[in-house]
Each structure stands twice: as C-alpha cells, then as structure tokens.
N, C-alpha and C positions, 0 to 999 in steps of 0.2 A: 438453425445450427448456431452454436455459440462461437464467437470469434475472440481472439486475444488481442488486447491492446498492451503493448510492452512499454513500460516506463523506461525512458532512456536517460533521464536526469532528475535529480531532486535538489531543490535549493530553498533557502529561506530568503524571502524578499518582501519588504513592506509588511513585516509581521504576519506573513502567510507562508505556509509550507506548500510549495509548488512541485507537483509531480508531473513532469513533462513527457509527452509522447510525440512521435513523428507522424502519427496518422493524420491524414488530411480529411477531416470530417467536421461537421458542425457539432460541437459538444452540446449545443442547445437541444439537439435531438435526443440526448440521453437523460435519464433520470437516475439519481443516486439511490441505491436500495438500502444502504446502511448495513449491508451484510458482507462478511469476508470469509474466505477459506484459506487453507494452507496447501501449498504444493511442495511437499518435502523433497520429492525427487529433483525438482528444479531450484530448491532453496529460495522459494518465493512466497510472498503473501499475495492473495488474490482479492481484489475489491470487485464486487459485482455491480455492474450498471445495467440499466434496462433501456432498450430501444424498441421502437415499434415492432421490429421484426425479430425480437428475442433478446436474451441476455448476452452481455459481452463481459469478458473477464479482463480486468485491469491487472496485469502481472507486475508485481513490485519485487524486482530481483535483489539479492543480497548486497550488491554493490551500492545500493541507495539507502540501506538501513541506517547508517550512522547519521545521515542528515535527518531521516525520519525520527530517530531517537531524540535529536536536538529539538525538533518540532513538538514531539510529545512532551518533553520536559518543559518547554516554553508554554505549552497549553494553547498553541495557536491553531487556527482553522487550516484544513487541508483541502487543496484544490487539484483537480486534474486539468492540465493545461496543454494547449498546442498553439500553433500560429493563428488559429481561428477563434480562440476564446478560452474560457475556463468554466469548470463545473465543480461546485462545492461537493465534497465527499462527506455526506452526512454520517454521523456516528463513527467516523474513522478512528478517533482516539479511543473510544470505548471498546470498539471491536479489536483494535490492536492490543490494548491492555489485557483484554480477555484472552486472546490467542497467546500472547506472551506468557501469561500466567499458566495456561494449559500446557504449553510446550515445555516450559522449564522443568527439567528433571523427568520428562515423560518420554520413555524410549519408544513409545508407539509412533512418534514422529520421525524416528530415525536418529541415529547418533550424530550425524553431521548437522542436521537441522537444529537439534537441541544445543549442540556446542556453539553454533553460529549465533543463535538467538541469545544464549546466555552471555556470550562474549560482547555482543553489541548492546543488548538491552538491559542486562542484569549486572554485568561487571561494573564496579565503581569507576567513574571517570578519573583518569589520571591527571 
C-alpha cells in the first residue's frame, strides 16, 4: 500500500532546493523514480519514491510552490530532506516543467489547479 510523505517546508540553501518532511525514516531506504503526478483535488504535485515495500507519494502542497519556482528558475538540484538525511529527486525539474506545461490552460485539471499553477509558475515575476 502506498503511503504519503507530506512536504512541510521548502527552501533554497547552499544552491540546493530542499523539500523537507517530518517523517522519521531513513531516506537512504528510498529510491527516486523520476516520475511525478498531479493531485488537483489537493492542489499538490506528487513525486513518486520507491521503497522495498512499495511506492510512496511525496506530496508537494501549493504553499511550497513559490520556493519551488525559484529553484526551477535557478536550475538547482532538488532534494527530499528530513532530520535523518536527504534524497536527490531525479528528473524533478523536467517532470515539473512537463506538468506545468500540461496544466496551463487545461481545464481537465480543474479550474483552481490551473489558476494556481498559472499564478505561481507562469505569471511574470513582479
């Protein structure tokens, strides 16, 4: 059964985009899949990580997106972090860019998701 790992904070530090979670687990037990999904109902992007007992979904909520946009623009690597370490999220930038392009103007994702994505990732920075 898949479990969710909720991102509670996003920040840029030492030229890395760090997505932090409160889960107490060894991130070394996970493998990045390089695959992402969208949860329009929860206004979240989902990064899939693999663990011996199955996939887990890293939920990236809307309140972290502005920092993620900064990281995308800077072209820096993205990591899942907790108190026990960090895991590089392979293909994060490419997957995000692909999803953003697909969501923009696409009502299949729901009006609220499209609006939020366009506001954060498409609207020119002020």
